[in-house]
C-alpha positions in Angstrom: -30.8 18.8 -10.7 -29.3 16.7 -14.0 -25.9 18.9 -13.5 -25.8 16.7 -9.8 -26.6 13.3 -11.2 -24.4 13.4 -14.0 -21.2 14.1 -11.3 -22.3 11.4 -9.2 -22.4 8.9 -11.8 -18.6 10.1 -12.9 -17.6 9.9 -9.9 -18.9 6.5 -9.3 -17.2 5.0 -12.9 -14.2 6.7 -12.1 -13.9 5.2 -8.1 -14.5 1.7 -10.0 -11.9 2.2 -13.1 -9.3 3.1 -10.0 -10.5 0.4 -8.2 -9.8 -1.8 -11.1 -6.5 -0.5 -12.1 -5.2 -0.7 -8.5 -6.8 -4.5 -8.0 -4.8 -5.2 -11.1 -1.3 -3.4 -9.7 -1.2 -5.7 -6.7 -2.0 -8.4 -8.3 0.8 -7.8 -10.9 3.4 -6.8 -8.1 2.4 -10.5 -6.4 2.5 -12.1 -9.5 6.3 -10.6 -10.2 7.4 -11.1 -6.6 6.5 -14.8 -7.3 8.2 -15.0 -10.1 11.6 -13.7 -9.2 11.4 -16.0 -6.0 11.0 -18.9 -7.8 13.5 -18.2 -10.3 16.4 -17.9 -7.9 15.1 -21.6 -6.8 14.2 -22.8 -9.9 16.8 -21.4 -12.5 15.9 -22.5 -16.4 18.9 -23.6 -18.3 20.3 -20.3 -19.1 20.3 -19.7 -16.2 22.1 -22.4 -14.7 24.5 -22.3 -17.7 25.6 -19.0 -16.6 26.6 -19.9 -13.5 29.0 -22.5 -14.0 
């Protein structure tokens, strides 16, 4: 009976870890996309000098 309880607890923690990793991946993708889009709209000094 104790083996079954340990399997349920391990399964729950594995799912929680994957959920946190998935949320982190989605947030990093969104932030990377936003930074790329705003970099095109508002170039920094080095990018402006390269365009000249």
